[in-house]
C-alpha positions, 0 to 999 in steps of 0.5 A: 048925799047930792042928789048927782051921788044918789043917782050915780049910786042907783044906777050902779046898783041897778046894774049890779043887781041885774040879771044880765050881770049875775049870768055874766060873773056866773058865767066867768067864774065857771069858765075861771074854774073849768080853765083852772082845773083842766090846767091842773089835769094837764100839770099832773099829765105832764108830771106823770110823763116825766115820772114815767119817762125817768123810771123807764131810763132808770129801768134801761141804764140798770139794764145796760149796766148789769149787761156792761158787768156782765161783758165785761165779767166774761172779757176777763175769763175769756182768752184773748185769742178767743176774743179776737176769733169770735169779734173777728166771726161777728164782725165777719158775719155782720158784713156779709149780713148786711151786704146780702141785705143790701144787694137784695134791696137794691135788686128789688128796687130795681125789679130783677129777680132775688139773687137765689132765682137767678142763682137756681137758673144759672146752675140748671144744666144746659146741655152741652156737645161734647166733641169727640177725641180725635184719633191720631195714626203714629208709625211706630218706631219700634221694630219689635212691633206687631204692627206699624201704626197704633191709634193714640189720643190726644187731649185738646 
């Protein structure tokens, strides 16, 4: 071999065998191992999440299917007029509850008292003045009457 090749091989070996090269490669291998390990753990956790999601979805769809089957069975056994009446009552009560809740929220946002409190003040009995009914004297037309005038009460 030529001197030029020997000197290059010697410098290459000294760089390769130096402590700093060994430390750098050791750190690179440690970091690579840590990256692979954390990546595998992440992939495992995502797989577990997917499995749990599918289990949850299967459970909810099974429950929905059972409820639908129960509703359908009850629908076949029920009288159509009873179904209509029940549906009407359900819609009516849901609508009423929604309206009451919406009004209560609006009153609260405006800083107004609740409707029950306002209703109580409106229904509190207030003293009222009752006018006496007037009495009118009307002459009697009947000749057999003992008196010529009778007191008659009229409504106004």
